[in-house]
C-alpha positions in Angstrom: 0.0 0.0 0.0 1.4 3.4 -1.0 1.9 6.3 1.3 -0.9 8.2 -0.5 -3.3 5.3 0.1 -2.3 5.3 3.7 -3.2 8.9 4.0 -6.5 8.4 2.3 -7.5 5.5 4.6 -6.4 7.5 7.6 -9.1 10.1 6.8 -11.8 7.5 7.0 -13.7 6.9 10.2 -15.0 3.4 10.7 -17.0 1.9 13.5 -17.2 -1.9 13.6 -20.5 -2.5 15.4 -21.3 -6.0 16.7 -24.9 -6.4 18.0 -25.0 -9.5 20.2 -27.5 -11.4 22.3 -26.0 -13.9 24.8 -22.7 -13.9 22.8 -20.3 -14.4 25.7 -18.8 -17.6 24.2 -18.9 -16.3 20.5 -17.6 -12.8 20.8 -13.9 -13.6 21.7 -13.4 -15.2 18.3 -14.6 -12.1 16.5 -12.8 -9.6 18.8 -9.5 -11.5 18.4 -9.8 -11.5 14.6 -10.5 -7.7 14.7 -7.5 -7.2 17.0 -5.2 -8.9 14.5 -6.4 -6.9 11.4 -3.7 -6.3 8.8 -3.1 -3.0 7.0 -5.2 -1.2 9.5 -2.5 0.7 11.3 -3.3 3.9 9.4 -7.1 3.6 9.7 -9.0 5.6 12.4 -11.5 3.0 13.6 -13.2 1.5 16.7 -15.1 -1.6 17.8 -18.5 -1.1 19.4 -20.2 -4.0 21.1 -24.0 -3.5 21.3 -25.4 -5.9 24.0 -29.0 -6.5 23.1 -30.2 -7.3 26.7 -28.1 -10.4 27.2 -28.7 -12.7 30.1 -25.3 -14.4 30.0 -21.8 -13.0 30.9 -21.5 -10.9 27.8 -20.9 -7.7 29.8 -18.3 -9.3 32.0 -16.4 -10.8 29.0 -16.2 -7.3 27.4 -15.2 -5.7 30.7 -12.3 -8.2 31.0 -11.2 -7.4 27.5 -11.4 -3.6 28.2 -9.3 -4.0 31.3 -6.4 -5.4 29.3 -7.0 -3.5 26.1 -3.8 -1.9 24.6 -4.8 -1.5 21.0 -4.7 2.0 19.2 -8.4 1.6 18.4 -11.1 1.7 21.1 -13.2 -1.2 22.3 -16.5 0.2 23.5 -19.6 -1.4 25.1 -23.2 -0.3 25.3 -26.4 -2.1 26.3 -29.6 -1.8 24.2 -32.5 -3.2 26.3 -35.1 -3.1 23.6 -35.0 -6.6 22.2 -34.5 -7.1 18.5 -31.6 -6.9 16.1 -33.1 -3.8 14.4 -33.1 -1.9 17.6 -29.5 -2.9 18.3 -28.4 -1.7 14.9 -30.3 1.6 15.4 -28.5 2.1 18.7 -25.2 1.3 17.0 -25.8 4.0 14.4 -26.7 6.5 17.2 -23.6 5.7 19.2 -21.0 5.2 16.4 -18.3 7.8 16.1 -17.3 6.7 12.6 -18.6 8.1 9.3 -19.1 4.5 8.2 -20.5 1.7 10.3 -19.6 -1.9 9.5 -21.9 -4.5 11.0 -20.6 -7.9 12.1 -22.7 -10.5 14.0 -21.2 -12.3 17.0 -21.0 -15.5 14.9 -19.3 -13.9 11.8 -15.5 -13.9 11.8 -13.9 -11.4 9.4 -10.9 -12.1 7.3 -7.6 -10.5 8.3 -8.0 -7.6 5.9 -11.7 -6.9 6.4 -11.3 -3.5 8.0 -8.8 -2.3 5.3 -11.0 -3.6 2.5 -14.1 -1.9 3.9 -12.3 1.5 4.1 -10.7 1.2 0.7 -14.1 0.5 -1.0 -15.7 3.6 0.5 -13.0 5.7 -1.1 -13.6 4.3 -4.5 -17.4 4.5 -4.4 -18.5 8.0 -3.2 -22.1 7.4 -4.1 -22.4 4.3 -2.0 -24.8 4.3 0.9 -24.1 0.7 1.8 -22.1 -2.3 0.6 -22.0 -5.9 1.7 -19.4 -8.5 2.2 -18.7 -11.9 0.6 -20.0 -14.3 3.2 -18.9 -17.9 3.5 -20.4 -20.6 5.6 -18.4 -22.3 8.2 -20.4 -25.4 9.2 -20.0 -27.4 12.4 -21.5 -30.4 10.6 -22.2 -31.2 7.0 -25.3 -29.4 5.8 -28.2 -31.4 4.3 -28.2 -32.3 0.6 -29.0 -29.3 -1.8 -28.4 -26.9 1.1 -27.0 -24.3 -1.4 -30.6 -23.7 -2.5 -31.4 -22.2 0.9 -27.9 -21.0 2.0 -28.8 -17.4 1.4 -31.2 -17.5 4.3 -28.1 -17.8 6.5 -26.6 -14.7 4.9 -24.3 -16.8 2.7 -23.3 -14.4 -0.1 -20.9 -15.7 -2.7 -21.6 -13.8 -5.9 -18.2 -13.9 -7.6 -14.9 -12.1 -7.3 -15.9 -8.8 -8.9 -17.8 -5.9 -7.2 -21.3 -5.2 -8.5 -24.0 -2.7 -8.0 -27.3 -4.0 -6.6 -29.7 -2.6 -9.1 -33.2 -2.0 -7.7 -34.7 -4.2 -10.5 -32.6 -7.1 -9.2 -34.8 -7.4 -6.1 -31.7 -8.6 -4.3 -29.8 -6.9 -1.5 -26.9 -7.7 0.9 -27.6 -9.1 4.4 -26.6 -7.2 7.5 -23.7 -9.6 8.3 -20.7 -7.8 6.9 -22.7 -4.8 5.8 -21.0 -1.4 5.8 -23.3 1.6 5.8 -22.8 5.3 5.5 -24.0 6.8 8.8 -25.4 9.8 7.1 -27.4 7.7 4.7 -28.9 5.5 7.5 -29.8 8.5 9.6 -31.6 10.3 6.8 -33.3 7.2 5.3 -34.1 4.5 7.9 -37.1 5.0 10.2 -36.5 5.1 13.9 -39.4 2.7 14.4 -39.0 -0.1 12.0 -41.9 -2.5 11.1 -39.5 -5.5 11.3 -37.5 -5.7 14.5 -35.8 -9.1 14.1 -36.6 -12.4 15.8 -37.1 -12.0 19.6 -39.5 -13.1 22.3 -42.0 -10.5 20.9 -41.6 -11.2 17.2 -41.1 -14.1 14.8 -40.4 -11.7 11.9 -37.0 -11.7 10.1 -35.6 -9.5 7.3 -35.2 -6.4 9.5 -31.8 -5.9 7.8 -33.3 -5.8 4.3 -35.9 -3.3 5.5 -33.1 -0.9 6.5 -31.0 -1.4 3.3 -34.1 -0.9 1.2 -34.8 2.4 2.7 -31.2 3.5 1.9 -31.5 2.3 -1.7 -35.0 3.9 -2.1 -33.4 7.2 -1.0 -31.1 7.1 -4.0 -27.9 5.8 -2.5 -26.0 3.1 -4.3 -25.8 -0.4 -2.7 -22.8 -2.6 -3.6 -21.4 -6.1 -3.2 -17.7 -6.0 -2.3 -16.0 -9.4 -2.6 -12.8 -8.1 -1.1 -14.5 -8.0 2.3 -14.8 -11.6 3.4 -16.4 -13.0 6.5 -17.1 -16.5 7.7 -20.5 -17.3 9.3 -20.1 -19.9 12.1 -23.1 -22.2 11.8 -23.5 -24.7 14.6 -25.1 -28.1 14.4 -28.5 -27.0 15.9 -29.0 -24.3 13.2 -29.0 -27.1 10.6 -31.7 -29.2 12.2 -35.0 -29.3 10.4 -37.0 -27.7 13.1 -34.8 -24.6 13.2 -34.6 -24.4 9.4 -38.4 -24.4 9.1 -38.6 -21.7 11.7 -36.1 -19.6 9.7 -38.0 -20.0 6.5 -41.3 -19.1 8.3 -39.9 -16.0 9.9 -38.5 -14.8 6.6 -41.6 -15.7 4.5 -44.0 -13.9 6.9 -42.0 -10.7 6.5 -42.0 -10.9 2.7 -45.1 -8.8 2.0 -43.6 -5.8 3.9 -40.3 -6.1 2.0 -42.2 -6.3 -1.3 -44.3 -3.3 -0.6 -41.2 -1.2 0.3 -40.1 -1.6 -3.3 -43.3 0.0 -4.6 -44.7 3.6 -4.7 -47.8 4.2 -2.5 -50.1 4.3 -5.5 -48.8 1.0 -6.8 -49.3 -1.0 -3.6 -53.1 -1.6 -3.8 -52.9 -2.3 -7.6 -50.0 -4.8 -7.4 -50.8 -6.5 -4.2 -53.3 -9.0 -5.8 -50.7 -9.8 -8.5 -48.1 -10.6 -5.9 -50.4 -12.8 -3.9 -51.5 -14.6 -7.1 -47.9 -15.1 -8.1 -46.9 -16.5 -4.7 -49.9 -18.9 -4.7 -49.0 -20.1 -8.2 -45.4 -20.6 -7.2 -46.4 -22.6 -4.1 -48.8 -24.8 -6.1 -46.4 -25.5 -8.9 -43.6 -26.3 -6.3 -45.9 -28.7 -4.4 -46.9 -30.5 -7.6 -43.3 -30.8 -8.8 -41.7 -31.8 -5.5 -44.6 -33.7 -3.8 -42.6 -36.9 -3.6 -39.7 -35.2 -1.9 -42.1 -33.5 0.5 -43.8 -36.8 1.2 -40.3 -38.2 2.0 -39.6 -35.2 4.4 -36.7 -33.9 2.3 -35.3 -31.1 4.4 -34.5 -28.5 1.7 -37.8 -29.2 -0.2 -39.7 -28.8 3.1 -37.9 -25.5 3.8 -38.6 -24.1 0.3 -42.3 -25.1 0.6 -42.5 -23.5 4.0 -41.1 -20.2 2.7 -43.6 -20.2 -0.2 -46.5 -21.0 2.2 -45.4 -18.3 4.6 -45.1 -15.8 1.8 -48.8 -16.3 0.9 -49.7 -15.8 4.5 -47.5 -12.8 5.0 -49.9 -9.9 4.2 -52.6 -11.4 6.4 -50.2 -12.1 9.2 -48.8 -8.6 9.1 -52.3 -7.0 9.0 -53.4 -9.1 11.9 -50.3 -8.1 13.8 -50.7 -4.4 13.1 -54.3 -4.4 14.2 -53.2 -5.7 17.6 -50.5 -3.1 18.1 
């Protein structure tokens, strides 16, 4: 890296925010990998742990780290008591000192150059409001056959070695794991009271990360895929069991109507809603007819895809019922 590149990176402020819930055993792996980042000595950055009301020893683990911390970048800790990943990220944006906020989960381990790659990309893309990482799966046990068909539900994002712009027509966006956002874009675009808060004791709904990124994209900011930022999603054995997989499909499918409506202008929503519902119903019917033997044999991936399609049909009615109770 040249001296001029060092100077450019030095001018960038980056907060690496890690929302966590009961992450006491997982956080040390992430913090250690951040502590050992390469080519980051000329970058002005910090780590911000956002404890989303944990009931384990998360606070004690971070306090222990802080008591021995000797790095040139800060390790900060805050607690957000309102449950839900969306609220933890909103709090991170509020507390972050950086111009850019890079989100890691407590089970996503960044490559050694992740911080440097994140900062370099922002310099080259001045119109970017957000950009996502290349996310690999690190599985404790072998996933079920054909898992690649549902891997994206685990934020696995392997879309080649070249950066590309997420065009709004693609109807595809990066997940929050490894996402870097321009703080200014988030503050100006993302509602303080999101519809989707993330899975918690009060909500089954997923896709709260897509809701935030969609608001940024709808405001006119560019959203990119940056393959030079690589992270590894640690996926334990219990996350690959059928019961959890079906729950994940259901929580994502039930949120789908809201995500779809965010892509439309207000006048389009009542006109296009019946078409979307009809399309989802048709997809589910065709899928059932084509894969009924696999479904009869309890094929894990086929059952998951069917559950997502079924939940997508139910999504508008579930959301309306939920909003009428609030």
